[in-house]
Backbone as CSV, one residue per row, in Angstrom:
resi,resn,N_x,N_y,N_z,CA_x,CA_y,CA_z,C_x,C_y,C_z
1,UNK,11.449,-49.558,-89.567,12.929,-49.100,-88.604,13.535,-47.377,-88.450
2,UNK,12.908,-47.027,-89.389,12.968,-45.469,-89.245,11.914,-45.059,-87.623
3,UNK,10.599,-45.243,-87.827,9.560,-45.330,-86.756,10.410,-45.102,-85.192
4,UNK,11.232,-46.690,-85.359,11.760,-47.927,-84.217,13.221,-46.717,-83.486
5,UNK,13.581,-46.295,-84.752,14.738,-45.589,-84.382,14.447,-44.179,-83.543
6,UNK,13.501,-43.609,-83.855,12.964,-42.340,-83.928,12.741,-42.452,-82.306
7,UNK,11.643,-43.434,-81.869,11.113,-44.029,-80.643,12.571,-44.083,-79.613
8,UNK,13.026,-44.655,-79.996,14.411,-44.713,-79.025,15.550,-43.855,-79.072
9,UNK,15.406,-42.666,-79.991,16.177,-41.499,-79.471,15.336,-40.469,-78.987
10,UNK,13.878,-40.755,-79.007,13.149,-40.171,-77.870,13.424,-40.384,-76.373
11,UNK,12.953,-42.021,-76.399,13.532,-42.449,-74.969,14.871,-41.920,-74.456
12,UNK,16.186,-41.664,-75.115,17.304,-41.502,-75.061,17.599,-40.219,-74.386
13,UNK,16.992,-39.278,-75.077,16.588,-37.872,-75.098,16.169,-37.583,-73.957
14,UNK,15.068,-38.501,-73.455,14.078,-37.950,-72.090,14.863,-38.246,-71.128
15,UNK,15.978,-39.288,-71.360,16.444,-40.141,-69.917,17.693,-39.321,-69.738
16,UNK,18.543,-38.750,-70.866,19.538,-37.574,-71.048,19.161,-36.334,-70.033
17,UNK,17.941,-35.607,-70.154,17.422,-34.711,-69.664,17.162,-34.654,-68.454
18,UNK,16.573,-36.165,-67.823,16.496,-36.172,-66.532,17.205,-36.356,-65.365
19,UNK,19.002,-36.942,-66.416,19.635,-37.221,-65.210,20.049,-35.925,-65.265
20,UNK,20.403,-35.027,-66.693,20.762,-33.669,-66.644,20.117,-32.952,-65.419
21,UNK,18.774,-32.951,-65.295,18.143,-31.977,-64.377,18.427,-32.595,-62.784
22,UNK,18.586,-33.818,-62.597,18.922,-34.455,-61.247,20.370,-34.026,-60.987
23,UNK,20.988,-33.638,-61.977,22.575,-33.183,-61.529,22.995,-32.097,-61.110
24,UNK,21.853,-31.443,-61.949,22.129,-29.689,-61.848,20.952,-28.638,-61.711
25,UNK,20.583,-28.776,-60.172,19.307,-28.183,-59.899,19.933,-26.894,-59.959
26,UNK,18.585,-25.744,-61.078,19.123,-24.214,-60.771,18.461,-23.904,-59.377
27,UNK,19.301,-22.828,-59.665,19.153,-21.869,-58.077,17.659,-21.256,-58.513
28,UNK,17.042,-20.408,-57.493,16.038,-19.874,-57.579,16.078,-19.030,-58.555
29,UNK,15.111,-18.548,-59.299,15.370,-17.735,-60.074,14.985,-15.964,-59.925
30,UNK,15.596,-15.248,-60.107,15.539,-13.683,-59.732,14.089,-13.255,-60.859
31,UNK,14.155,-12.143,-59.837,12.775,-11.192,-60.359,12.932,-11.362,-62.214
32,UNK,12.032,-11.685,-63.005,12.139,-10.862,-63.951,13.417,-11.592,-65.116
33,UNK,14.016,-12.827,-64.159,15.221,-13.382,-65.064,14.760,-14.311,-66.473
34,UNK,15.928,-14.284,-67.364,15.459,-14.917,-68.251,15.024,-16.442,-67.721
35,UNK,14.619,-17.275,-68.314,14.079,-18.056,-68.257,15.680,-19.129,-68.570
36,UNK,15.932,-20.566,-68.077,16.711,-21.124,-68.085,16.915,-21.551,-69.470
37,UNK,15.872,-21.839,-70.718,15.629,-22.286,-71.290,16.282,-21.622,-72.690
38,UNK,17.139,-20.290,-72.217,17.612,-19.427,-73.293,19.672,-19.755,-73.115
39,UNK,19.515,-20.426,-72.468,21.096,-20.902,-72.225,21.516,-20.984,-73.705
40,UNK,20.988,-21.229,-74.971,21.227,-21.177,-76.269,21.459,-19.801,-76.636
41,UNK,20.598,-19.195,-76.112,20.566,-17.544,-77.406,21.056,-17.039,-76.160
42,UNK,21.842,-17.202,-75.522,23.036,-16.128,-74.988,23.978,-16.849,-75.700
43,UNK,24.397,-17.517,-76.370,25.607,-17.855,-77.483,25.725,-16.778,-78.441
44,UNK,24.585,-15.721,-78.600,23.971,-15.088,-79.336,26.039,-13.855,-79.511
45,UNK,26.081,-13.786,-78.376,26.836,-13.089,-78.207,28.306,-13.523,-78.356
46,UNK,29.524,-12.934,-78.650,30.637,-14.078,-79.522,31.307,-14.440,-78.337
47,UNK,31.271,-13.803,-77.162,32.305,-14.703,-75.750,31.043,-15.579,-74.795
48,UNK,29.805,-15.628,-75.297,29.032,-16.386,-74.625,28.861,-17.347,-74.932
49,UNK,28.845,-18.701,-73.817,29.240,-20.017,-74.023,27.524,-20.820,-74.073
50,UNK,27.162,-21.355,-74.682,26.174,-22.627,-74.969,26.577,-23.912,-74.082
51,UNK,26.018,-24.171,-73.331,26.437,-25.161,-71.989,25.150,-26.623,-72.070
52,UNK,25.624,-27.746,-71.732,24.641,-28.825,-72.009,25.607,-30.010,-72.186
53,UNK,24.330,-31.187,-72.836,25.049,-32.480,-72.835,24.522,-32.309,-74.571
54,UNK,25.782,-33.141,-75.343,25.197,-33.644,-76.408,25.201,-35.114,-77.100
55,UNK,24.792,-35.156,-77.544,24.340,-36.993,-78.274,24.581,-36.776,-79.397
56,UNK,25.016,-38.257,-80.151,25.372,-38.453,-81.010,24.436,-39.331,-81.547
57,UNK,24.070,-39.581,-83.223,22.719,-40.342,-83.415,23.190,-40.496,-84.890
58,UNK,23.752,-41.380,-85.125,24.733,-41.625,-86.662,25.331,-40.315,-86.890
59,UNK,24.767,-39.708,-88.001,26.060,-38.008,-87.723,25.347,-36.911,-87.830
60,UNK,24.243,-37.568,-86.879,23.352,-36.025,-86.350,23.942,-35.623,-85.108
61,UNK,24.173,-34.619,-84.437,24.581,-34.062,-83.130,23.786,-33.578,-82.448
62,UNK,23.216,-33.773,-81.160,21.821,-32.897,-80.768,22.081,-32.665,-79.659
63,UNK,21.666,-31.733,-78.957,22.300,-30.857,-77.675,21.093,-30.554,-76.835
64,UNK,20.745,-30.279,-75.733,20.337,-30.617,-74.700,21.291,-29.649,-73.597
65,UNK,20.143,-28.109,-73.212,20.685,-26.891,-72.712,20.758,-27.416,-71.198
66,UNK,21.734,-26.976,-70.440,21.548,-27.137,-68.843,20.551,-26.700,-68.449
67,UNK,19.621,-27.542,-67.585,18.368,-27.231,-67.041,17.055,-26.935,-67.947
68,UNK,17.349,-27.433,-69.176,16.421,-27.410,-69.763,16.132,-29.268,-70.246
69,UNK,14.455,-29.019,-70.731,14.321,-30.564,-71.061,14.003,-30.771,-72.828
70,UNK,14.180,-29.546,-72.996,14.216,-29.574,-74.591,15.487,-29.760,-75.346
71,UNK,15.434,-29.775,-76.647,16.709,-29.988,-77.025,16.868,-29.215,-78.647
72,UNK,17.731,-29.465,-78.958,18.386,-28.979,-80.495,19.073,-29.518,-81.013
73,UNK,18.799,-29.435,-82.949,19.964,-30.039,-83.566,21.457,-28.962,-83.687
74,UNK,22.381,-29.592,-83.863,24.063,-28.633,-83.932,24.225,-28.661,-85.215
75,UNK,24.665,-27.112,-85.629,24.867,-27.050,-87.049,26.329,-26.965,-86.868
76,UNK,27.663,-27.462,-87.242,28.768,-27.454,-87.037,29.454,-26.474,-87.940
77,UNK,29.401,-24.848,-87.656,30.112,-23.707,-88.702,31.401,-24.149,-88.507
78,UNK,31.967,-24.390,-87.785,33.307,-24.099,-87.574,34.440,-24.617,-88.678
79,UNK,35.582,-24.181,-88.645,36.309,-24.353,-90.262,36.453,-26.064,-90.313
80,UNK,36.764,-26.666,-91.472,36.455,-28.188,-91.229,35.990,-28.706,-90.225
81,UNK,35.082,-28.596,-89.702,34.154,-28.607,-89.022,34.964,-29.729,-87.852
82,UNK,35.669,-28.901,-87.121,36.759,-29.061,-86.210,35.757,-29.498,-85.085
83,UNK,34.790,-28.899,-84.619,33.955,-29.473,-83.490,33.649,-30.717,-83.167
84,UNK,33.114,-31.355,-84.116,32.565,-32.342,-84.264,33.922,-33.336,-84.341
85,UNK,35.250,-33.156,-84.643,36.238,-33.649,-84.982,37.233,-33.898,-83.247
86,UNK,36.922,-32.581,-82.829,37.159,-32.618,-80.532,36.252,-33.737,-80.805
87,UNK,35.236,-33.119,-80.450,34.075,-34.557,-80.005,34.216,-35.450,-80.218
88,UNK,34.519,-36.028,-80.973,34.973,-38.051,-81.879,36.089,-37.471,-81.064
89,UNK,37.102,-37.437,-81.173,38.896,-37.422,-80.869,38.640,-37.781,-79.064
90,UNK,37.297,-36.746,-78.431,37.561,-36.880,-76.815,36.537,-38.296,-76.602
91,UNK,36.536,-38.837,-77.391,35.218,-39.796,-77.237,33.607,-40.200,-77.373
92,UNK,33.147,-39.152,-78.038,31.666,-38.979,-78.319,31.242,-40.094,-79.250
93,UNK,30.373,-41.098,-78.761,30.383,-42.060,-80.072,28.430,-41.907,-79.800
94,UNK,28.170,-42.690,-80.895,26.378,-42.657,-80.809,26.027,-43.551,-79.664
95,UNK,24.520,-42.572,-79.044,24.272,-43.148,-78.249,24.460,-42.833,-76.578
96,UNK,25.644,-42.624,-76.552,26.673,-42.330,-75.203,26.265,-40.544,-75.511
97,UNK,25.875,-39.645,-74.400,25.936,-38.248,-74.074,27.224,-37.938,-73.330
98,UNK,28.153,-36.371,-73.798,28.414,-35.940,-72.733,28.488,-34.612,-72.416
99,UNK,28.987,-34.171,-71.814,29.296,-32.714,-71.845,29.826,-32.339,-72.425
100,UNK,29.245,-30.553,-72.884,30.236,-29.610,-73.886,29.874,-28.127,-73.531
101,UNK,30.880,-27.133,-74.326,30.534,-25.711,-74.020,30.818,-25.138,-75.282
102,UNK,30.031,-24.597,-75.931,30.510,-23.932,-77.570,30.067,-23.119,-77.288
103,UNK,31.149,-22.066,-78.300,30.583,-20.865,-78.695,29.748,-20.299,-79.944
104,UNK,28.514,-20.143,-80.306,27.991,-19.954,-81.291,26.754,-19.239,-80.812
105,UNK,25.778,-19.343,-81.667,24.510,-18.987,-81.794,23.137,-19.914,-82.405
106,UNK,22.324,-19.710,-81.685,20.841,-20.299,-81.935,20.576,-19.564,-83.332
107,UNK,19.752,-20.650,-83.820,18.521,-20.185,-85.101,17.636,-20.843,-84.541
108,UNK,16.681,-19.866,-84.943,14.781,-20.445,-84.066,15.121,-20.424,-83.141
109,UNK,14.432,-22.012,-82.968,14.089,-22.593,-81.733,14.593,-23.806,-81.588
110,UNK,15.588,-24.783,-82.916,15.307,-25.848,-83.188,17.085,-26.198,-83.586
111,UNK,18.347,-24.968,-83.742,19.134,-25.076,-84.266,20.198,-24.352,-83.594
112,UNK,21.678,-24.519,-83.099,21.992,-24.649,-82.771,23.943,-24.128,-83.295
113,UNK,24.003,-23.206,-84.131,25.532,-23.333,-84.817,26.692,-23.048,-83.646
114,UNK,27.390,-23.824,-83.923,28.407,-24.157,-83.352,29.727,-23.292,-84.245
115,UNK,30.458,-22.914,-83.786,31.903,-22.168,-83.696,33.162,-22.358,-83.315
116,UNK,33.222,-22.793,-82.358,34.169,-23.051,-81.333,33.824,-24.117,-80.335
117,UNK,34.545,-25.095,-79.708,34.132,-25.669,-79.128,35.367,-25.044,-77.715
118,UNK,34.737,-25.098,-76.388,35.186,-24.568,-75.420,35.883,-24.921,-73.926
119,UNK,34.794,-26.111,-73.859,35.190,-27.105,-72.878,34.513,-28.550,-73.332
120,UNK,34.951,-29.501,-72.819,34.108,-30.514,-72.868,34.478,-32.142,-72.126
121,UNK,33.900,-32.607,-71.972,34.199,-34.047,-70.697,33.090,-35.143,-71.188
122,UNK,33.532,-36.179,-70.988,32.894,-37.397,-71.124,31.947,-37.709,-69.552
123,UNK,32.418,-37.005,-68.266,31.610,-36.957,-67.015,30.256,-35.980,-67.874
124,UNK,29.302,-36.736,-68.115,27.782,-36.028,-68.661,27.043,-36.151,-67.507
125,UNK,27.108,-34.683,-67.157,26.508,-33.800,-66.118,26.899,-32.558,-66.157
126,UNK,25.778,-31.563,-66.163,26.006,-30.358,-66.055,27.047,-30.074,-64.348
127,UNK,27.619,-28.873,-64.503,27.957,-28.426,-63.490,27.287,-27.589,-62.269
128,UNK,27.190,-27.456,-60.834,26.605,-26.311,-60.379,26.617,-24.976,-61.084
129,UNK,26.146,-24.028,-61.020,26.207,-22.644,-61.802,27.631,-22.034,-60.979
130,UNK,28.205,-21.771,-61.998,29.320,-20.874,-61.420,28.741,-19.877,-60.545
131,UNK,29.691,-18.997,-59.830,29.264,-17.539,-59.327,29.272,-16.452,-60.089
132,UNK,30.164,-16.890,-61.118,30.369,-15.815,-62.376,30.639,-16.177,-63.295
133,UNK,30.635,-15.792,-64.562,30.964,-16.393,-65.668,32.607,-16.167,-65.648
134,UNK,32.988,-14.681,-65.327,34.476,-14.753,-64.950,35.178,-14.322,-66.250
135,UNK,36.255,-15.302,-66.026,36.979,-14.831,-67.542,37.604,-16.000,-68.110
136,UNK,38.888,-16.599,-67.326,39.502,-17.524,-67.763,40.091,-18.449,-66.734
137,UNK,39.912,-19.444,-66.600,40.239,-21.048,-65.659,40.986,-21.612,-66.231
138,UNK,42.690,-21.828,-65.754,43.808,-22.570,-66.209,44.451,-23.187,-64.986
139,UNK,44.581,-24.663,-66.111,45.144,-25.491,-64.344,46.183,-26.293,-65.084
140,UNK,46.732,-26.888,-64.462,47.793,-27.969,-64.540,48.294,-28.837,-63.625
141,UNK,49.035,-29.876,-63.513,49.252,-30.278,-62.432,49.882,-29.806,-61.274
142,UNK,49.374,-29.592,-60.126,49.442,-29.147,-58.615,48.899,-27.389,-58.635
143,UNK,48.491,-27.339,-59.712,48.217,-25.564,-59.968,46.603,-24.946,-60.502
144,UNK,46.424,-24.107,-60.328,45.673,-23.751,-60.930,44.926,-22.334,-60.726
145,UNK,44.407,-21.674,-62.118,44.846,-20.123,-62.048,42.981,-19.340,-62.745
146,UNK,42.676,-18.726,-61.882,41.116,-17.991,-62.195,41.490,-16.541,-62.058
147,UNK,41.257,-16.315,-63.284,40.901,-14.491,-63.091,39.505,-14.699,-63.441
148,UNK,38.888,-13.421,-62.455,37.501,-13.098,-62.119,37.818,-11.691,-61.159
149,UNK,36.970,-10.858,-62.007,37.077,-9.710,-61.836,38.088,-8.782,-61.309
150,UNK,38.790,-8.953,-62.446,39.779,-7.804,-62.881,41.543,-8.788,-61.650
151,UNK,41.389,-9.574,-60.972,42.248,-10.657,-60.303,42.628,-11.919,-60.473
152,UNK,43.612,-12.190,-60.503,43.982,-13.043,-60.853,44.582,-14.296,-59.352
153,UNK,43.583,-15.278,-59.480,43.862,-16.446,-58.178,45.376,-17.614,-58.478
154,UNK,46.330,-17.575,-57.527,46.966,-18.692,-58.348,46.641,-19.480,-57.211
155,UNK,46.385,-20.949,-57.061,46.225,-22.056,-56.105,47.536,-22.865,-56.719
156,UNK,48.539,-23.679,-55.428,48.833,-24.009,-55.913,49.067,-25.500,-54.810
157,UNK,49.550,-26.721,-54.729,49.590,-27.372,-54.242,50.801,-27.317,-53.253
158,UNK,50.431,-27.581,-51.428,50.846,-26.953,-50.790,51.122,-25.690,-50.487
159,UNK,50.921,-25.110,-51.120,51.597,-23.343,-50.468,49.581,-22.448,-50.468
160,UNK,50.177,-21.310,-49.908,49.313,-20.241,-50.009,48.604,-19.655,-51.556
161,UNK,47.365,-19.520,-51.407,47.119,-18.962,-52.700,47.814,-17.215,-52.510
162,UNK,48.145,-17.189,-54.261,48.317,-15.681,-54.020,47.294,-15.068,-55.182
163,UNK,47.368,-13.653,-54.812,46.552,-12.979,-55.593,47.031,-11.973,-56.341
164,UNK,47.034,-11.310,-57.325,47.519,-10.073,-58.099,46.452,-9.549,-59.417
165,UNK,46.086,-8.517,-59.699,46.080,-8.022,-60.869,46.144,-8.703,-62.301
166,UNK,45.493,-8.078,-63.196,46.223,-9.019,-64.403,45.297,-7.685,-65.852
167,UNK,46.032,-8.213,-66.465,45.609,-7.029,-67.528,45.705,-8.033,-69.058
168,UNK,45.126,-8.232,-70.202,45.643,-8.246,-71.598,46.240,-7.654,-72.572
169,UNK,47.460,-7.826,-72.716,48.764,-7.313,-73.060,48.422,-7.243,-74.869
170,UNK,48.231,-8.511,-74.998,47.777,-9.288,-76.485,46.794,-10.036,-76.884
171,UNK,45.930,-9.923,-77.882,45.248,-10.999,-78.298,44.790,-10.827,-79.493
172,UNK,44.668,-12.180,-80.200,44.086,-12.147,-81.966,43.367,-13.518,-81.737
173,UNK,42.721,-14.520,-82.488,41.861,-15.209,-82.706,42.813,-16.468,-81.950
174,UNK,44.138,-16.600,-82.471,44.789,-17.856,-82.204,45.221,-17.563,-80.559
175,UNK,45.624,-16.819,-79.984,46.418,-16.985,-78.759,46.015,-15.335,-77.452
176,UNK,46.566,-15.596,-76.729,45.875,-14.425,-75.884,47.473,-14.228,-74.620
177,UNK,47.765,-12.884,-74.538,48.835,-12.704,-73.439,48.028,-11.623,-72.105
178,UNK,48.507,-12.695,-71.145,48.234,-11.632,-69.796,49.146,-11.775,-69.175
179,UNK,48.856,-10.296,-68.311,50.060,-9.850,-67.721,49.981,-9.551,-65.988
180,UNK,50.262,-10.965,-65.188,49.781,-10.329,-64.084,50.877,-9.840,-62.923
181,UNK,50.048,-8.619,-62.037,50.740,-8.055,-61.307,50.754,-7.917,-60.166
182,UNK,51.538,-7.438,-58.860,51.164,-7.212,-57.793,52.174,-8.379,-57.112
183,UNK,51.184,-9.118,-56.190,51.735,-10.232,-55.015,51.960,-11.016,-55.851
184,UNK,51.050,-11.275,-57.349,51.083,-11.922,-57.893,51.655,-11.928,-59.379
185,UNK,53.368,-11.828,-59.695,53.770,-11.113,-60.922,53.899,-12.657,-62.019
186,UNK,53.193,-12.761,-63.397,53.630,-13.715,-63.412,52.772,-13.408,-64.900
187,UNK,53.748,-13.638,-66.195,52.767,-13.632,-67.625,52.377,-15.144,-68.164
188,UNK,51.286,-15.094,-68.558,50.411,-16.148,-68.702,49.752,-15.678,-70.484
189,UNK,50.446,-17.400,-71.231,50.342,-17.791,-72.611,49.746,-18.517,-72.438
190,UNK,48.286,-17.798,-73.752,47.526,-19.271,-73.868,47.219,-18.948,-75.198
191,UNK,47.030,-20.638,-75.709,47.800,-20.668,-77.563,46.195,-21.410,-77.787
192,UNK,45.850,-21.536,-78.229,44.374,-22.099,-79.456,45.145,-23.131,-79.731
193,UNK,44.328,-24.727,-78.729,45.208,-25.808,-79.390,44.830,-26.727,-78.414
194,UNK,44.138,-27.770,-78.914,43.562,-28.984,-78.225,44.313,-29.279,-77.067
195,UNK,43.566,-29.218,-75.879,44.555,-29.612,-74.921,43.966,-30.938,-74.041
196,UNK,44.025,-31.615,-73.507,43.201,-33.038,-72.797,44.268,-33.205,-71.489
197,UNK,43.086,-33.184,-70.740,43.307,-33.614,-69.111,42.474,-34.576,-68.729
198,UNK,42.614,-34.750,-67.348,41.711,-36.241,-66.453,41.367,-35.417,-65.425
199,UNK,39.986,-35.540,-64.861,39.061,-34.758,-63.812,39.004,-35.531,-62.593
200,UNK,38.740,-34.617,-61.532,39.507,-35.828,-60.280,38.744,-37.165,-60.534
201,UNK,37.630,-37.295,-60.931,37.044,-38.769,-60.927,37.404,-39.371,-62.129
202,UNK,38.534,-38.753,-62.905,39.071,-40.139,-63.794,38.734,-39.971,-65.081
203,UNK,37.468,-38.890,-65.770,37.319,-38.598,-66.604,37.794,-38.025,-67.212
204,UNK,38.068,-38.232,-68.668,38.906,-37.432,-69.738,38.157,-35.987,-70.415
205,UNK,38.922,-35.009,-70.559,37.938,-34.012,-70.473,39.424,-33.025,-71.777
206,UNK,38.327,-32.334,-72.431,39.217,-31.420,-73.785,38.854,-29.995,-73.314
207,UNK,40.304,-29.194,-73.359,39.482,-27.757,-73.481,40.280,-27.018,-74.681
208,UNK,39.384,-25.890,-74.958,40.303,-25.326,-76.450,41.462,-24.686,-76.307
209,UNK,41.939,-24.298,-75.338,43.680,-23.656,-75.120,44.432,-24.229,-74.415
210,UNK,45.671,-24.174,-74.314,46.693,-24.546,-74.128,47.748,-23.264,-73.585
211,UNK,47.970,-23.586,-71.798,48.501,-22.722,-71.268,49.759,-22.857,-70.251
212,UNK,50.384,-21.287,-70.584,51.867,-21.461,-70.181,51.935,-20.586,-68.578
213,UNK,51.936,-20.807,-67.695,51.655,-19.875,-66.408,53.678,-19.910,-66.348
214,UNK,54.306,-18.869,-66.594,55.954,-18.503,-65.625,55.662,-17.684,-63.975
215,UNK,55.990,-18.554,-62.866,55.882,-17.957,-62.085,57.651,-18.120,-61.533
216,UNK,57.919,-16.780,-60.979,59.538,-16.735,-60.449,60.019,-17.955,-61.523
217,UNK,60.215,-17.289,-62.737,60.857,-18.540,-63.821,60.807,-19.418,-64.051
218,UNK,60.097,-20.405,-63.199,59.253,-21.884,-63.399,57.922,-21.851,-64.469
219,UNK,57.865,-22.328,-65.249,56.376,-22.704,-66.458,55.768,-23.865,-65.703
220,UNK,54.613,-23.294,-65.675,53.504,-23.905,-65.189,53.131,-24.322,-66.716
221,UNK,52.727,-25.545,-66.695,51.670,-25.731,-68.398,50.767,-26.526,-68.032
222,UNK,49.298,-26.378,-68.629,48.156,-26.784,-68.391,47.635,-26.107,-70.075
223,UNK,45.654,-26.685,-69.048,44.881,-26.478,-70.525,44.050,-24.785,-69.899
224,UNK,43.047,-24.207,-70.484,42.368,-23.070,-70.322,41.357,-23.341,-71.351
225,UNK,40.167,-22.207,-70.336,39.120,-22.407,-71.141,38.479,-21.530,-70.814
226,UNK,37.267,-20.545,-71.352,36.681,-19.412,-70.597,35.928,-19.757,-69.460
227,UNK,35.429,-18.904,-68.695,34.348,-19.426,-67.376,33.237,-19.038,-67.971
């Protein structure tokens, strides 16, 4: 039975990798670029994110980095194993992969230690590479805010995009205060707390932060994550 389980797991992982590669074709590599397989190594920096698919087999979590055929085991070193609890709350079950982004660091070539969850979705595919890692992305019903290269861009249904400068005015492990000024004058408050919403295709998603943006005296609630 042990051999059979290992064989089934290997087949499932291989299938997962094929689906992932089909959904997220990498752009041409720049000269001397770091191989895509080092996605997990990028997580060595405290603010870098490991992106890929997570598969649960009994109590074992397995991570397949985006654009990589390899996989590693996950060791959850978050307080009270909250990362594992968050993934299960979202809907992670045995044998069904989901997409996730973690803060953490690799240990050798076979282990990813996860410290915190950034983003997770039941839509089990890697999204196309973003034009930049940026800073933050926050979104709620009818609005979305992107912080990128010292500028914040607010998009609201039926309105023109509004752009302003931003700076972090306060920050600790559980909250971030950001002031936007110029054309877009609005305070943004981020609080570390599970925040669930639904993607355009109806798949459940979870972000690690709740967002509150105040525009012209009106509070806009939503979820936020690091890009």
